[in-house]
N, C-alpha and C positions, 0 to 999 in steps of 0.2 A: 452746581458747581458740589463739589466733596464738601462734606462738615468738617470744621477744621477740629485736628488731633487734639485731645485733652491733653494740659500738662500734667505731667507726673512729678509728684513731690518729691523732696530728696527724701531720702530712704525710703522710698517706695519702692517695693518689686515690680518688675516685669510682668503684665499678668501671663496666666499658662500657656496663652496661646503664642505670646511671644519671645516663651524661655525656649533656648536650645540646651538639651540634655547633653552632657557630655559625661561618659563614663570612661573610669579609667583603665587603662591595659591591664590584662591580669598579668600577675607575676608571676614565675615560675616560684617553686617552692628554694627559700633561700632567701630572698627577696633580690636575686640577679635579675638581670634583664633577661630576655629570651637568648641566650650565644650559645654555642656550642661548646661545651665542657673543651679545654685546651690537652689533658692527658690523656682523654677519653683518644682524643682524633688522632693524638700522637700516635698512639697504641692501634687503633683499627689500623691506619696507614704501614706498621710494620709488620702487624698481621697480614696484611694483603700482600704486601712485597716478599715476606716469606715465603708465603702460600704459592704465589707466581715462580720464586727460585726453585720452590721443590717440585712445582709441575713440570718446569723445564728440566731439571735435573732426569726426575723421573721419562720426561719424555725422551731425551738425550738417550736415557740408558738402553729403554724400549726400542726407538729407533737403531742403535747399534748394534742389539741383539737381533733386531730383525735382520738387519742389514749382513750380519754374519751368516746369519740361516740361509739367505736368501744367497749370498755369493758362495755358501758350499752347495747349495743345489744346483745354484747356476754352473758353478764349475763343471759338476757332475755331469749337467745335461749338455753342456761343452764337451766335455773328454767323449760321452756318446755319441752326440754329434759328429765327431772328428774321427771318429770309430768307425762310426757306419758309414761315413761318406768314404773310407778307405777303401770299405768292403766292399762298397758301390761300386768304387774305381776299380777296383781287382776284378770284381765280378765280370764289369766288359773288358777287359782285356784277357789274354792266353795265359793259362795256370803256369805257366815256364815258359821262357825263351829255349828255342832249339836251334843248333846247327847240325845238319847232318851232311855230309860228303862221301865219297868213294873212296876206301881205305884200303890200300895193298899193302903187304909187308915185303919189307926189302927181297926176300928170301921166296917170294911169290912166282911163279911162270906163269906169261900174263897173254890173251888172247883178245885179239880186236878183229871185229864181223864187224861189214858193212854190206849197206843192200846192194851194193853193186859194184862193177870192177871199178879199180882206180883210174882216173883220169891220167893223162900225161904229165901235170904239172904235178899231182901228187906222188908218181912215180920217181918224178925226178930229187922231189923234196926226200923223199925216203932212201932215194938207194945212196945220195950224197950225203948224208947225214952220220956224224963220227959214233960209230957202234960201241954200244955200250948192254947192260945188262940190266940198268934203271933206264934204260933210253923211252921217254915218251913219245907219243904221237906229236905232228904240230897241229896249230889250231884249226888249219884247214881241213883236218879228217873231222869236222864237227857232227857229220851221221856215223861216226865208229862207236860201237858198242864193246865195253872189255869187259874180261872177265876173269877171273884167277881161274887157271887149269889146273885141274885134279887128271894127272894121267900116269899115275903109279898104277890105280887100281881101275876096275872096269865094272860099269859104263863109265868112261871119260865122260867128263860134267865143266863147265862153265859158273864159279860161284861170282855171284855178285856182291862185294863187300862193302857194308856201309857202316861209317861211326856216326854214332849220335850223342853229343853235348849238350846235355841240357845246364840249365838254372832257376830253381822255385823261384815264381812272382806272385804266390797265394799268399794271402793273410796267415794261410795254417799250412800244415804238411797235405801234402799230394799225395793220393796213395794211386799206384797203377794197378789196374785190376785185370788187364790184358793187351798184348802186342799182337798186332795182325797185319797182313800184307796184303793191302784192296788192290786187287787188279783193273786197270782202266779199261787196256788194249792186250786185245790178243791177236796174232798173226802169225802163221810159218816164220820158221828161223830165218835170220838174213843169211842170205847165201852168195853174197858178190862177192866179198873180198874176204881172207882170210890171213892173218898177221899175227906169227906167232912168236913171241920173245920168252927164249929160255930164261930159265936160272939156276946158281952151281946148288940149287937143293929146290926142297918142296915143303912147305911149310904145311902144319896140321890145319884142316878145316878147323874153324870157330865153333864154339858148342850150342852158341844158339843160330838156327837157321828157321827159313821159310822154303818151304814148296808150292810155288808158285801153280803147280798144276791143281792142287785140290780146288776145291770150291769155298772153300773158309780157312786160309792158310794163315792158322796163330803160330806165334814164336813156339818154336819144341827143339827139345834138346837134341844132341846129337847122339845114338848108340854108341856103345864101346867099339862096334868094327868100324868107326869112321866113317858109315856111307848112311845109312840109316835116320831118320829122325824119329825121336820116340816121344815123350810125355809133352805137353804141352809145360812152356818154361814159365808161366806163372803159376801153375799147380804146384810148383817144387820151389820156386823163389817169390819173396816178396822186396816189392821196389815202392818207396818213397821218397819225395821230395821238401824239404824243408824250405820256407824262403830262406833265398840267397843261397841256397846249396846248392852245387855240381855236381851232374851225376855224369858218365858218360858209358854208352852201351855200345857193345860191336855184334851187330848181326848181318848174316850171309843168306841171297835167295839163291833158288835156281829154279830155271826150268827144264825139261828133256823134249820137251814137243814144241814149243811156242817162243815166238819173238815177244813178251810183255813190258807193258808200261803201266808202274805201278807205284802207291804210296801205303806207307806205315802209318796205322792208324793205333793211337793208344784210348785204350779205355780207362777212366778216372773215374775215383771217388774225391770230390771237394766239400769233407762237411758234410755228406750225406746227400749232395749232389750230384748226380752222374753226368758226366760228360766227355765226348771223345775229342780228340785233338789229332788233326792231320800234319805228320813229317814229310816233308819231300825235298827236293832238290832244289831250292830256293827258289820255288814257284813254278818250278818243273816236276814232272813226274821221273822215278827212279826208271833206268832203263836194264833189262835181262833179256837174252837171247839163250837155245839150244844149241849145239852144235847139228850143224846142217849136213846132209851124207855127201852132197858135193856143192863145191865153191867154185866160181869162175876163175878166179887166180889167188893163188896161194905165194907168200912170203914168210919167210923165216931169217933172223939176225943172228949172224955168227958174230964171235968176239973178234975176231981176225978179219973176215970177209965184210961184214955192215951186211945188210941187207941184200937176200938171195930170193929171185923169181924162182916157182915152184911150177908154175903153169896150174892148170886147172885139175881138180882131183878133192877126193873127201877130206877131212882133215888131217893135218900132218904135223906130227911133234917133233921136229928135228931140232936138235939143239948144237 
């Protein structure tokens, strides 16, 4: 058994091995416990809060400036995109819209030529019509080709008159560089039926004309004698169309030797881009014919007696 522990006398210290060393906690300068200073803490909090507020204000200003710059640049980009979209859309469409149709003046004598003699029904429709110097043929005469007759001077000639009404559809001006007639088909003049409607006078030919007998029939100016065609019209004249601007051109064509089916071509300059646009009779070619030497049957209209048959023979211009 372990030996008994010796009793310590009163006042006697514990031996060193039994003593516990207890060191006092270090004290901060000034003798205060190790606690954060209240004034310093509040100042630090205020500085931190102020810095955060300043940072927030600066960030907001920078964001606003960046937003304005970005918005301005975006607006410019949007405007350019819209403009480019308009240009792209315009390039996919014709640079102008055109409505072309046969055009006769009220004082023009007119000839209708057909490829064959009139049928019984056509004769009945023709001879029972109320006579008029402005008489037009019934719809059943769909094969008829009409022309304005020039009968005062020789050679006698038939003019096909066309009026072209256009409106610009391009994003900028459209410059017309050349106007020509392109013949799609030629055959001998129509020599079936010949119908003549006179007038109380004879109008002057138009100033712009096509000779369909030429290989390259450009629009030409009428010479002072009223017969021959002279210089190319576009050599003396400039034509341009602004967006949504209307323009009307009257032209006439003739052939002395053929029956022709043809269209009008306009060579255009579109801001440096060259393009050719075709103008026709609502999807069909225009039709012109020269005078034949002999017809199977002939008719003329008299203001008092209506349409009168003359039988077969050369073209006749009874009034």
